[in-house]
N, C-alpha and C positions, 0 to 999 in steps of 0.2 A: 257821720253825721252826711253822711249823701244818702244813708240808709233811712234813716229818718224824714228825711225831706219826701226820699220816696212813699214810705207811710202816709204821711201827710198829704201829698195829692192825692193817693188812694180813697183816705178819708173824703178829700174835698167831693170828687169824683163819684163817689159811692148813693146808691140813692137808700133813704133812711127806712123807706116803706119795703121794699126785698132782699136789703142788705148786698147789692150785686152793682157792678158798673155799672153807669147808671146808661138807657137806650133813647134815644132819641130825647135828649134832656132837658127841659122845660123851666124858666126860673118864675114863681106868682111873688106876687108885687112884694111880700115881706122880703127876698131874697134870696128862698131857700130853694133849692134843686130837687125833682125829683126826675123818673120816667115819665114819660106821658101815657103812656098807659095805665102805672100807677097811678098818679096823681084821678087821672078822671075815673076809673077803679074808686078810689075813693071817697072821692067827692058824690058817687051816685050813691054811695051805702050810704052819706051822711043824711040822718035826718032833720025836718024841718025845715030839707033845702038850705041849711045856714052850711056855708064854703069860709074852710080854716085851714090854715097852717097844720100838719100833721104833727110838726118840734117846736114851734112857737105856739104854736095857735089863734095867731091874731087873725080874727075874723073877717071877711070880703062880703060887702053888701049884695054884689053879684057874684056871678061867675065869672074867674077871671079870663082871656081871652089868652088860651095858653100859644107860646111861639116857643120855635126850636133855639135853645139855647146855640147858636154857631159856635164859639168860644172854648165852650166846654166838651163841646161834639170835637168838635178837631186833638183835640186834648186827652180824649179816650182814646180815639183813633190813633194818635201818635203809640199812646201807653202801650196799647192793645199790640201795636206792631214792635215794639224792643220785647216785648213778653215781660213787662215787670208784672203785666196784671195777675200772673200766676204764680207772686213768688209769696204774696202772705193769704192764698187762699187759701191752705190747709190748715193756720190757725184760728179760721175765724168758724162760729159754730153755725152748721146746718141743721135740719128741721129733727135729723133722729141724733142731733151729739147732743150732749150738756153743756150751756153754756155755761161762759163765769157771772157770777151773780154780782161783783166790784162791777165788770165792764159797763159804761155807759156808750153810745154810739149803737155801734156792728160788733156786737161781743165773740170775745174769744174763745177759743174752745176751752172745757175749763178742765184739769191737769190733775187736780183730787177734789175730792169730796171729805167734806170735815162732819165728823157725828156730833161735835160738841157744839160748835156753829151753827153746825146744821145750815151748812151753804159750799155752792161749789168755787174752785177759784181756777185760773190761769197760770200759767206759770209764774208770771211777771205776780200775781197778787198773792199765790201761797206764797211767797218768800219770808215774809213776816214767821209761818210756822215756822222753819227752819232757825230763823234769825231770834225771835223772843222768847228766854226761855217759858214765860207759863203760855204760852202756845206751842212750845214741841211736846206737850204734855196730851195732847186732842189727838183722838181718831181719826185719821187722815186712808181713808179706801179708793177704790178705783169710782170714778166720775158715777154720780148717779140720780137717778131723776125723781127715785121717791125718797127724798130725803125728809118731805114733808108729811110725809107716810109718820114720822119719830115724833112728830106732836101730838099731844093728846087733841083729840077735838073736841074736849066738853070744856078742860083747865087749859089749853092754848102753853101747856109745857112739855118737857124734853118727857116719852118716856125712856126711862130708865130701870125700870123695874121690871121683873116678870111675874105675872100670877100664874103658878101652877097647879090650880083650883081653879079654874075658867081660862088657862093657857094661851094667853095671851101679855100684850107690855100693855105696859099702867104707869103713870107718871105718879109723882109723891103725894099728894093730892088724892090720886084716885085710892093710894092706902091708907087714908085716912078716912075713905067715903063707903064708897058700896063692896070694897077687898078689904074691908075693915077684917082681921082675925084667918084671913083664908095662905093658905100655904106659900111665902113670896119667897124670891132671890135677886140679886141685882141680875137684871139681863146680860153681864157681859162674864156672872156666873153660870146662870144659865147657857149661856152660847160657847163658855169652856168647855161642859156638859154637853150639850150636841154635839160641837165640835170632834169633840172623841167620838162621839154616836156615828158621826157621821163618817169620819175615817175609818172606824168598823164597817160601815154601810159597806165604802166604797171596795174596801179589803174587801171582804166578801162578794160585791157584785164582780171585781178585779178576779176573784177566785173563780167565781161561775162562768166568768167571759172565758176565763184560760180552761177551763173542765168543759164548757162545749165547744172551745175549739179542737180540745184531744178530740170532740165526740164526734164533730165535723170532720177531720180527717177522718178519724175511724172507719165514719159513716160513708165517705169518697173511696177507703181500701176495700168496704164492704160495697159501694158499688163495682169497682172494679175487678172484687175477686167472686164477686156474683154472673159479670159480663162474661168472665174469663175460664167459671164452669159450665157457662149455660151453653157457651163454645164450642167447649171440649165435649161437651154428652152430647151436643149435635154431632159435628161428627165422628162422635164415637158409635152414635144411636145408627148416622148411616153406612160406616163403616158398617155396625152390627147387620143391619138389614140389606145391605149389600149381601153379604156375606152368603145372607140364607137364601138371599134369590140366587145367587149365584150354586147354592146347596142343591135347591131346587131346582132349578134347571139342569144342575148335572142326572138331578135324580131322573127327571123327567129324558131326559140323553140315554141314560143308559135303560129305564124301560122299553123305549122305544127300541132298540139297539137289542134288545134282549126280547123285545116282542117277534122284532123281523126278525131274527136267528131263528127263532121258534119256528114262526112262521115258513121261512124257508126249508127247516126238516120237515115237518109235517105234509106240506106240500109232496117234496120229495118220495116224502116215503107213501102218503096217497096215488102219485104218479107210477108209482112204481108197482106197486099193490092192481092199478090201473090198467100197466099195460103185459099186467101178467095176464091177468084176465083176459085182455083182448087176445092173447097170442090163443089163453086156453078157448075163447069163443071162435077163431082160428082153425084151431085144429077140429074142433068138435063139428063146425059147421064141413072143413073137409072128410070127417069123416062119416057126418048123414049123407053128405053127396055120393062117396062109395058105398054103404048099404042100401043107397038108393038103385045105385044102379045092379049093385048083384042084387034087389029084392026082385027085378026085372029080368031074370035071368030062369030062362025055362027047362033047362038042363039040367037034370037032378045031379049029374056027377059033377057037372061044373061048378056048378052052383054051389057042390060042397067041397070043395078043395079050393076056392074061392075063397071062403068062410073061413076056410080050416087056415088059411093064410094070411088072414087081417090080422095086425101087429096089435096086441094090447092096448088098450088108451091110457095116458102118464097120467099121474095121483093128479087126480082133479084140488085148484089151488081152494085155501080153507074157506065158508061160508063168511060173510060180513054178517057181524051181529045188527040187526035193526033195533034201534036204539036212541031215544034224543043226543041230542051233538048242543053242544053249551059252547065251541071253538073259546074267543075271547072273554066272552060275558064274567067269568070270572075274575079276569082283573078289573075290569073296568067296575064290578060293585068289590071289590077288594081298595080301589084308590079312592073312590068314595066315599067307605065307611074310614078310608085314615083323611080322606079331605078333610070328612068331618070332624075327626078328634082333630085336626091339627089347630082347626077355626074355632072349638071350642078352647083350647087352649092361647090362642092366639089371643081370643077375645077376653079367656082370665087374665093374661100375661097384661093384655092392654089396658083391663081393670086397676092390676095390679101397677103397673109406670103409671099409669093415672091419675090415683092417691098417691103414690111418689113424690110423681111431680107437684100437684096441691100440697101437698104436706112438707117442700119444700120452704125450710125456715131461716128468716134473718135473726140480724139485733132489731128489729122493728116490730117481732112478732106479741103477740097476745098476752101480758102475763099470765102465770101459770094460775089453774084454775083454784077456787077457795071453796065456795058450794057443790056438791053433787048434781044441781042440773049444768052448773059449769063443766063438769065430769063429764057427765053424759052425752057434750057437746062431742068430745072423743069418742066415743063409746065404736067398740069395735066385734062384728058378728063375729066369735069365735067357731072352729069348729077342728076337731081331732084329724088325725089320720092315723089310719085302721094300718096304712102299709110300717108306723112306728109303734102302734101295740104292740104290748108282749102281748101273747098269749093266753093270758089268763086274765086279760080285760077285757070285759064285755063293751062294744060304745053301742048307744041306741042315743034316740031321741034326734035323728039327724044327725047323729056322730057328734055330738055335742056334750054327751054325759058317756060315763065312765064309769063302771062296779067290777068290782076287786070279783073275782071268780072262784070259785074251789076246785072246777073244772078246766083243764085244758080244751080254748076255743077250736084249734085245730085251722089256725090260720095256717096261708100261706106262706110257704121261706122267700124272705125278701132281704136284702141288705140293710134298708132302712129300720129294718123293725130290733128292737130293746129282748133280748134273747133272755137275759136272766133276771132283768132285775123288774116289777111290776108299774112301768111307766110307759108313756106317752106320748107326743108333742101333737101339736097344734099345725096345721095346712098350712095356715095363713103366717105369714112371714112382719111381725111389730116394729113399722122402722116411723118416724116421724113423734105424735104424739098421737097415744091412743090408751082409752081406757076399755078395762073388761069389767064382769063379777062372775063370781064362782059361789056358790049351793051347795056346800059339802052335807055330808051325816054323815054318821057310821063312827070307827074307831079313832082313825088317825090321816090324814092325809096332807101331801107337800104338795102348794101352787107355789108352781116354779115358775121362770125365764131362763131360755138358755140358746145358746148360738147353734146352728146347726148342724155342726162340727161335733159336736159333743161325741164321742165314745160310743158304742152299739153293746161293746164287751166288758167285760173287767170291771175292779172296779172303778175307773177310773168315770166310767160311764151313771155312777148314782147320782143325780142332780143333788148338789152342795157339798160335793166331795170332791169337786175341782174347780178350777175358775172359769172355766163357761157358763156355769148357771149360779141364778140365782134363788133362796127358799125360805118359803113361810113356812113354819112347822106346824101345823094346827092342829092339836088335841081338845080335849077336856080339862087338861092341864093347863092350857094354852098358849103358846107362842112362844116358836123361834126364829134366829134368822138363822139359816144354813148359806156357808159361801166359802169356798175352795177348804173344807173341812173343821172352820171356825165357825161355833156356835157361840149367836148370843141371844138372850135371852133376851124379850119383845112386851111389855106391859101393856094392859090397855081391855078392853072390855071384851066380854065373850060374845060371839057373834058367827052363826054358820053359813053368813053370807059375809066375803072378802071383795074387794075391789082393787083393782089390780092398775098404774099408772105408768105409763114411760111418756118419756119426752126423752126421741134416744138423744137428740143433738143435742142438747144439753145435761144429757148421763143421767138422768134426775128415773128414779124408780120408787116408785113407793106403795104400800099395803096398807090398809083401810079394812077398819069395823063398819059395815052398814047393817043398819036399823032403821030405829025412828030418826037415827044421826047418824054422822059421815065424822069418825075416828081418825085420823092417822094416825097407824100402828107403828111403821119406821119410815125411812126416807132412807135411800141409797142417791149417793152421788158420786158417778163414778166416771169413765169413758168405755163407750158400746166401742167399740170395733169391725161388727159384725151387725147385718139384722137381725132381731132376737123371735124367739118363739113360744110361742105361751106352753105351757107342760104343765104333767099331773105324775102324781108318784103315791104311792098306795104302802107304806111297810109294813112289815107288820104281818097278822095273821092274814088272809085270803079271804073274799066273802062276805067281809063284813060293812065295807066302805064304798063311798060313792061321792062325786064330783060333776056339777054341771055349769058348763056354760050357761048363763043365762043370756036369753035374747032382753035387749035393752029397749 
C-alpha cells in the first residue's frame, strides 16, 4: 500500500507534457499543473492564440498568468531528497522505448508486442495474454515500434499472407484482388522456410568467420615468419660480407707483405751488385794511377821491369743489360684485372640477390598465371653454361642455342662438364616464379630442369634418370615426362615451342605447348629443396637436333 501511495504521488507531480517530474510547477485555472517552460512552449505553438489545457482542453479567453505552485515545488524537492523519484523511472517509456498501448497518462515500457492484436503491452496489461486461453494462442514478440507495418495500407487488415510472386506480405483482401492467381503461402509458412534459410546463412557466415579467423592467425604467423626470416637474412648477409671484407683485407695484407719482401730482396741484390761495381771502379782507378805513373818513366829498363811486375787485373763484373725495367707494374695490372673480375662477379651476384629478394613469395602473392601474357610477366632470359656443356654440343646465339654435333668441340677440361652424355645446364639459377620458352628442331630433345649438384659422370647424371631432374622428352611421336627413371606418357598438341613455368616456392613445375594457343601439357606438384637450373639433352644420334632458349 505504501508503494501504491508513492506511485500516486509520482503521477500527481509529473508533467503530462514532458512526462517528467515537475520543474518550476505552475497550475492553470482548471487545476492541472505543468512545468512552467512546458506550458509556455505549448501555448506559444497554439494556433489563433487560443489558450487551453493540454489535458482537459478547457479554453481560456485570455492567456492565464502563470504563478509558481509553492506546495507542489516543496513536494517535488522532498521526493528528490528521499530518492523515491528514481524508483519507477526505469518503468516509464522514453523516446527510444516502445510504450504500452493500453496505459493512459505517462505510459510504461512495453514488455511484449502481440502480432495478432498488433499492440504492445507493459507487464500489467500483458497478463491477460497469459491468463485468457484464447489470448494464449497469440504470437508474442519483443517490443516493436513497427507493428503498424503489419497492417495493409489499402484495406486496413492484418497482412498474414506472403505473395511469392511479388515477394511481399499482403492481407486476405489483397489475395482476392490484385494478387489473385499469384503464388501465395501463409506468412508463418514463409517465415518458417526463411528462418531455415537464415539459419543456414548464419551457419555459413559463422563458418566463414571461423575460416577468416584461422586465416588471420595464419597471416599473423606469416608476418612473424617474414620478420624472422628477414632478420636472419640480414644477420647472415652482414656476416657473409664481413667475411668477404676480412678475406679481401687479408689478401691485401698478404700482397703487401709479399711486395715488401720482394722489394727487400730485389733492393739487396741490386745493392750487392752496386757494391761490386764500386769495388771494381776503385780497383780500376788504382790501376789507372799506376799506369799513369809508369807512363812517365823515361828509363827503359826501369819501365820494363815495373811493367812486367804489374799484377793482372781481376775478372770484371758482368755488364748490366740495358733493357726497359717494369718493377712492380705487373702486380698493379694483375690486381686491376682481378678487381675488374671481382666487380663483375659482385655485379652479377647483386643482380641475382636483388632478383631473389624481389621474388620473396608469401601467402598474399598473386594467383598463378592463366594466359600467355600472364606467363610472360615472369619471363627470364636463359643462357647456357659452356663449362657444363658436353664436348659434342656447339653453343651459339649468345650461348642460348645448343646444337648436337658429329665432332668433338675440344672444350677445355672442367669439373662442371658433362663428360659422357650430350647435355648442358643453364648459367642462371631458377628461383621464385620464372618462365622461359624453348624452340626445338630435329630428332629428339629433352627439355629439363635440374639441381646444380647433379652428377657429371655415370648413369646417374642423365636428366630424368634420378631424383634431381625433371624432363619433358619431345620427339615427332609425342611427349613423355621423365623423373627418377619413371616414364609418364603426356598427351597434347604437337608444337616446336615448349613453355616451361616454375613456381619454386609453391613447388609447381609445368610444361606447355606454345603455338597460336597455349595449352598445358603436364603439371608437377612437389617440393623443391634447392635452386633449379634449366637444361637441354640430345639423346640418340649426334648432329641432328637443336634447341634454343628464346628471348621473350
